[in-house]
C-alpha positions in Angstrom: 192.3 -73.1 20.8 189.5 -76.1 20.6 190.4 -78.6 18.4 188.7 -80.2 15.5 186.5 -82.6 17.6 185.6 -80.1 19.9 184.3 -77.4 17.6 182.3 -79.9 15.5 180.7 -81.1 18.9 180.0 -77.4 19.6 178.2 -77.1 16.3 176.3 -80.5 16.9 175.2 -79.4 20.2 173.5 -76.2 19.1 171.7 -78.0 16.4 170.4 -80.3 19.0 169.3 -77.5 21.1 167.5 -75.8 18.2 165.4 -78.9 17.4 164.5 -79.3 20.8 163.5 -75.8 21.2 161.0 -75.8 18.1 162.9 -75.6 15.1 161.9 -77.8 12.2 165.5 -77.8 11.0 168.6 -76.1 11.7 172.3 -75.7 10.7 175.2 -74.2 12.7 178.7 -72.9 12.1 181.5 -72.8 14.8 184.7 -71.0 14.2 187.6 -70.5 16.4 191.0 -68.9 15.2 194.3 -67.5 16.7 196.6 -64.9 14.8 199.8 -63.2 15.3 200.8 -60.3 13.2 204.1 -58.2 13.3 204.7 -55.1 11.4 208.2 -53.4 11.1 209.1 -49.7 9.4 212.6 -48.5 8.8 214.3 -51.2 10.4 212.6 -50.9 13.7 209.6 -53.0 15.3 206.3 -51.0 14.9 203.5 -53.3 16.3 202.7 -56.8 17.5 199.1 -57.7 17.5 197.6 -61.1 18.8 193.9 -62.1 18.7 191.9 -65.3 19.7 188.1 -65.6 18.8 185.4 -68.2 18.9 182.1 -67.7 17.5 179.0 -69.6 16.8 176.2 -69.0 14.2 172.9 -70.6 14.0 170.2 -70.7 11.4 166.8 -72.1 12.4 163.7 -72.9 9.9 160.1 -73.0 11.0 158.3 -74.2 8.0 159.6 -71.9 5.3 160.6 -69.1 7.5 164.1 -68.9 8.9 166.1 -66.7 11.0 170.1 -66.4 11.9 171.8 -65.4 14.9 175.3 -65.5 16.3 177.2 -65.4 19.7 180.6 -65.6 21.3 179.2 -66.5 24.6 179.3 -70.3 24.7 177.7 -70.8 28.1 174.9 -73.2 28.2 172.3 -70.5 29.4 173.3 -68.0 26.7 173.0 -70.8 24.0 169.7 -71.7 25.3 168.6 -67.8 25.2 170.2 -67.9 21.6 168.2 -70.9 20.5 164.9 -69.3 22.0 165.6 -66.0 20.5 166.3 -67.7 16.8 163.0 -69.6 16.9 161.0 -66.7 17.9 162.5 -64.7 15.0 161.8 -67.4 12.7 158.1 -67.5 13.5 157.8 -64.0 12.7 160.0 -63.9 9.5 158.4 -63.7 6.0 158.1 -67.1 4.2 160.5 -67.9 1.5 159.6 -70.7 -0.8 163.1 -71.5 -1.6 164.5 -71.7 1.9 166.0 -75.1 3.4 168.7 -76.9 4.1 170.9 -78.6 1.4 169.6 -81.9 0.1 170.3 -84.6 2.4 171.5 -87.2 -0.4 173.9 -84.6 -1.6 175.8 -84.2 1.8 179.4 -85.3 2.1 179.7 -88.8 3.5 182.6 -90.6 4.8 186.1 -89.3 5.5 186.5 -85.8 4.1 189.6 -85.6 1.7 193.0 -84.6 3.0 194.1 -81.5 1.8 197.3 -80.8 3.7 195.9 -77.3 5.1 197.2 -77.3 8.5 200.9 -77.7 9.6 199.9 -77.5 13.2 202.8 -75.1 13.9 203.2 -71.8 15.8 205.3 -68.8 15.2 206.9 -66.7 17.9 206.7 -63.1 17.7 210.5 -63.1 17.3 210.5 -65.2 14.3 208.0 -63.0 12.5 209.8 -60.0 13.5 212.8 -61.3 12.0 211.1 -62.5 8.9 209.2 -58.9 8.5 212.7 -57.1 9.1 214.6 -59.2 6.5 211.7 -58.6 3.9 211.7 -54.9 4.4 215.5 -54.6 4.6 215.7 -56.4 1.0 213.2 -53.9 -0.2 215.2 -50.7 1.0 218.4 -52.4 -0.4 217.2 -51.9 -4.1 218.7 -49.0 -5.6 216.2 -46.2 -6.1 214.0 -46.7 -3.0 213.6 -43.7 -0.9 211.4 -44.7 1.8 209.4 -47.5 3.3 205.8 -48.0 4.2 206.8 -51.0 6.2 207.3 -54.8 6.2 204.9 -57.4 7.9 204.7 -61.1 8.8 201.7 -62.9 10.0 200.7 -66.4 11.2 197.2 -67.9 12.1 195.4 -70.8 12.7 191.7 -71.6 12.2 189.1 -74.3 12.9 185.8 -74.5 11.1 182.8 -76.7 11.7 179.5 -77.2 10.1 176.5 -79.4 11.6 173.1 -79.7 10.2 169.9 -81.4 11.4 169.9 -83.6 8.3 172.8 -85.4 9.9 176.1 -83.6 8.6 179.0 -82.8 11.1 182.3 -81.9 9.6 185.4 -79.8 10.5 188.8 -78.8 9.1 191.5 -76.7 10.5 193.7 -74.5 8.3 197.0 -72.4 8.8 198.2 -69.4 7.1 201.4 -67.6 6.8 202.2 -64.1 5.0 204.7 -61.7 4.6 204.7 -58.4 2.9 206.9 -55.2 2.0 205.6 -51.8 0.9 208.1 -49.3 -0.2 208.5 -45.7 -2.2 210.8 -44.6 -4.9 211.1 -40.9 -6.1 210.7 -37.8 -4.0 208.0 -35.3 -3.6 205.2 -35.1 -5.5 206.8 -37.6 -8.1 206.8 -40.4 -5.4 205.6 -43.9 -6.3 204.9 -46.9 -4.1 204.5 -50.6 -4.9 204.6 -53.8 -2.8 204.9 -57.4 -2.8 203.4 -60.3 -0.6 203.0 -63.8 -0.4 200.9 -66.3 1.7 201.0 -70.1 2.3 199.1 -72.5 4.1 202.5 -74.2 5.4 205.3 -72.0 6.6 207.7 -74.2 4.7 206.0 -72.8 1.4 206.6 -69.3 1.9 208.7 -67.3 -0.5 212.2 -66.4 0.7 211.8 -62.9 2.5 214.7 -61.4 0.4 213.0 -62.4 -2.9 209.7 -60.6 -1.6 211.6 -57.5 -0.6 213.4 -57.3 -3.8 210.2 -57.6 -5.7 208.6 -54.9 -3.9 211.5 -52.6 -4.3 212.0 -53.1 -7.9 208.4 -52.8 -8.5 208.4 -49.4 -7.0 211.6 -48.1 -8.7 210.3 -49.2 -12.1 207.3 -46.9 -11.7 209.4 -43.9 -10.8 208.8 -40.8 -13.0 205.7 -42.0 -15.0 204.6 -40.4 -18.4 201.4 -40.2 -20.0 199.6 -42.3 -22.9 198.0 -41.1 -25.7 194.3 -41.8 -25.7 192.9 -44.2 -28.3 191.9 -48.0 -29.0 194.9 -50.2 -28.1 195.7 -53.6 -26.9 195.9 -54.0 -23.1 198.2 -56.6 -21.2 197.3 -57.4 -17.6 199.8 -58.4 -15.2 198.8 -61.6 -13.5 198.1 -59.9 -10.2 195.6 -57.7 -11.6 194.4 -59.8 -14.2 192.7 -62.2 -11.8 190.1 -59.4 -11.3 188.6 -60.3 -14.8 188.0 -63.8 -13.4 186.4 -62.3 -10.3 183.9 -60.3 -12.4 182.8 -63.5 -14.2 182.3 -65.2 -10.8 180.0 -62.6 -9.7 178.2 -63.0 -13.1 177.6 -66.4 -12.7 176.5 -66.6 -8.9 173.1 -67.8 -8.1 172.1 -64.5 -6.7 173.1 -62.7 -9.9 171.0 -65.2 -11.9 168.0 -65.5 -9.9 167.7 -61.7 -9.7 168.5 -61.5 -13.2 171.2 -58.8 -12.6 174.0 -60.4 -14.7 175.5 -59.6 -18.1 175.7 -63.4 -18.6 172.3 -64.3 -17.8 171.6 -65.9 -21.1 174.9 -67.3 -21.6 174.8 -70.8 -20.1 176.0 -73.3 -22.5 177.5 -70.6 -25.1 180.9 -69.5 -25.8 182.0 -66.6 -23.8 185.9 -67.1 -24.0 187.9 -68.3 -26.9 188.3 -71.9 -27.7 191.2 -73.2 -25.9 190.8 -71.4 -22.9 188.9 -72.9 -19.8 188.3 -71.7 -16.1 188.6 -74.3 -13.5 188.1 -74.4 -9.9 189.8 -77.1 -7.6 188.8 -77.0 -4.0 191.2 -80.0 -3.4 194.3 -78.5 -4.3 196.8 -79.6 -1.6 197.6 -76.8 0.6 195.6 -74.4 -1.6 194.9 -71.0 -0.3 191.2 -71.6 -0.7 190.9 -75.5 -0.6 188.1 -77.1 1.5 186.8 -80.7 2.1 183.4 -79.5 1.6 181.1 -76.4 1.0 179.2 -74.1 3.3 176.1 -76.4 3.3 178.0 -79.7 3.8 178.0 -80.6 0.1 180.6 -82.9 -1.1 183.0 -80.6 -3.5 185.1 -81.6 -6.5 187.2 -80.2 -9.2 185.1 -78.7 -12.2 185.4 -76.7 -15.2 183.1 -73.6 -15.1 184.3 -72.6 -18.7 185.5 -75.8 -20.9 187.2 -74.6 -24.2 185.5 -71.3 -24.0 181.9 -72.6 -23.1 180.4 -71.7 -20.1 179.3 -75.0 -18.3 177.7 -74.1 -15.0 176.2 -71.2 -12.8 177.5 -71.5 -9.1 174.7 -72.2 -6.9 173.9 -72.8 -3.3 170.7 -75.0 -2.6 168.1 -71.9 -2.4 169.4 -70.5 -5.8 169.2 -74.0 -7.3 165.6 -74.7 -6.0 164.5 -71.2 -7.5 166.0 -72.2 -10.6 164.9 -75.8 -10.8 168.8 -77.0 -10.9 171.2 -78.9 -8.5 173.4 -77.0 -6.2 177.0 -77.0 -7.5 178.9 -77.1 -4.1 179.9 -73.5 -4.3 178.2 -72.3 -1.2 180.0 -70.4 1.5 179.1 -69.7 4.9 180.1 -67.2 7.4 179.0 -66.8 11.1 176.0 -64.6 10.3 173.4 -64.9 7.9 172.7 -67.5 5.3 174.9 -69.2 2.6 176.4 -67.3 -0.5 178.6 -68.6 -3.0 182.4 -68.6 -3.8 184.9 -70.4 -5.7 187.8 -72.4 -4.1 191.1 -72.3 -6.0 190.0 -70.8 -9.4 192.4 -70.4 -12.4 192.7 -69.7 -16.1 193.9 -72.7 -17.9 194.9 -73.2 -21.5 197.4 -70.4 -22.2 200.4 -71.4 -24.4 201.9 -68.4 -25.9 205.2 -67.1 -24.0 204.9 -63.9 -22.6 207.5 -62.5 -25.1 205.4 -63.6 -28.0 202.3 -62.0 -26.5 203.9 -58.6 -26.0 205.6 -58.8 -29.6 202.1 -59.4 -31.0 200.9 -56.2 -29.3 203.3 -53.9 -30.9 202.3 -50.7 -29.4 199.9 -50.7 -26.3 199.8 -50.7 -22.4 200.9 -53.1 -19.6 198.7 -52.7 -16.5 200.1 -53.4 -13.2 197.7 -51.5 -11.0 193.9 -51.1 -11.3 192.0 -48.4 -9.4 188.4 -48.0 -8.4 185.3 -50.1 -9.0 183.7 -48.8 -12.2 182.1 -52.3 -13.2 178.4 -52.5 -14.2 177.5 -56.3 -13.3 174.3 -55.9 -15.1 175.4 -54.5 -18.6 179.2 -55.6 -18.3 180.3 -52.3 -19.1 184.0 -51.9 -17.6 185.9 -48.8 -16.7 188.8 -48.4 -14.2 191.7 -46.2 -13.7 195.2 -47.9 -14.2 198.8 -47.7 -13.9 201.4 -49.6 -15.7 204.0 -49.5 -18.6 204.0 -48.5 -22.2 204.4 -51.3 -24.7 206.6 -50.0 -27.7 207.5 -52.1 -30.5 206.6 -55.3 -28.5 208.9 -54.6 -25.5 207.7 -53.2 -22.0 209.1 -49.4 -21.9 208.6 -46.6 -19.6 206.0 -46.2 -16.7 202.9 -44.7 -17.3 200.1 -43.7 -14.8 196.7 -41.6 -14.5 194.9 -43.4 -17.3 191.4 -45.4 -17.9 190.8 -48.5 -19.6 187.1 -49.1 -20.8 185.3 -51.7 -22.5 182.7 -54.3 -21.9 183.4 -57.6 -20.1 181.8 -59.7 -22.8 184.0 -58.6 -25.4 186.8 -58.7 -23.0 186.3 -62.3 -22.2 185.8 -63.1 -25.8 189.1 -61.4 -26.7 191.5 -62.9 -24.2 194.7 -64.1 -25.3 196.8 -66.0 -22.4 200.2 -66.5 -22.1 201.9 -69.7 -20.5 203.3 -68.1 -17.3 200.5 -69.5 -14.7 201.6 -69.7 -11.2 199.5 -70.7 -8.2 200.1 -67.8 -5.7 196.6 -66.6 -4.8 193.1 -67.8 -4.5 192.4 -66.7 -8.1 195.1 -67.4 -10.5 195.9 -66.4 -13.9 198.8 -65.8 -16.5 199.7 -62.7 -18.3 196.7 -61.9 -20.5 196.2 -59.4 -23.6 192.8 -57.9 -24.5 192.7 -56.1 -27.9 190.6 -53.1 -28.9 190.2 -51.5 -25.3 189.7 -47.8 -24.9 192.4 -46.0 -23.1 192.0 -42.4 -21.9 194.9 -40.5 -20.5 194.3 -38.3 -17.5 
């Protein structure tokens, strides 16, 4: 695989070619990655997959007109043809008053922060096979597990670079390792499945395979023979692995695209209270070996930890440069960039801060309700905030988690849900979005 200096030079080279070919401005991304995946089932190797790729994306501007192209052919002749095609396309594109590169004065200058994202290691197929087998075996050893959908282990390394005609050139490398298991409990039409997985930037930080396997098996067995809920209004408690989706809906509602198009249920909410006092939503791109850590954003801007919601108050939109110009604001360092097209926005390591209630106390305060461990479907309206999703989980009876339940729907409105959150104190950093156990009162539950 190409190293960091090589991918940076590739990105700089295509930007120089674009400027020489008639572009008024340009930026380019170059990504190279290699990955190895191993899957097993019922104690036997099922598949080994290895892939390598290198891709380049170029965006050019001719005045306020722009075009984006991409290629995996890195020959000099192919790159010259790519530039010629991109400039020709830009000259025929419609004008966009907000188009352009990020402000030069906001670009990251100097050495990027060191975030410990790359352990430089390589995993052998044999070591990944052994890890996958151990994970699945631990899951199958749980009493009540009747079948397996398999176990898996993976390793990858990526190098990503961005260069702009305004003088920015940056690159960084990341490694990623993962393991998972998915198993079945019960028989016939009453079978229930569940899974567990873990991912880390450095292999030494992966959970023990036996722990992940046991979690998958215990989750599946706990769901066996589910009952039905009585319909009505009741408190709903979200398990951390599904509660993160509520912050995902918040991110979508405060993205620059949603605000400029006026398609957000939080359109008028900036500077107002959208969550209870005491709760904050923070984004930390500098978290060491974080799954979404990055030294700069997709436009080359410096990034830093930020409070998106502070003590319940919405403090900022998430803006790339184009949306910021349209709104008369400054970009926030949340631009993200793929090989094709222009920037969008995304958070880095997002988390809900401020939960101080022990999980047992949070459940005890519920009395009778439902604990949700799985959400199904996409019944969320980003314009109105109306929320309706299928779910499965467990009854809460007398403040204690009781038997499994399935085939029910939870409904409400995201504005009300965010304002009525109660967070426990069990926050753990395991994903790109991390939340503790959360309770939302007064949701409508309809049993199937």
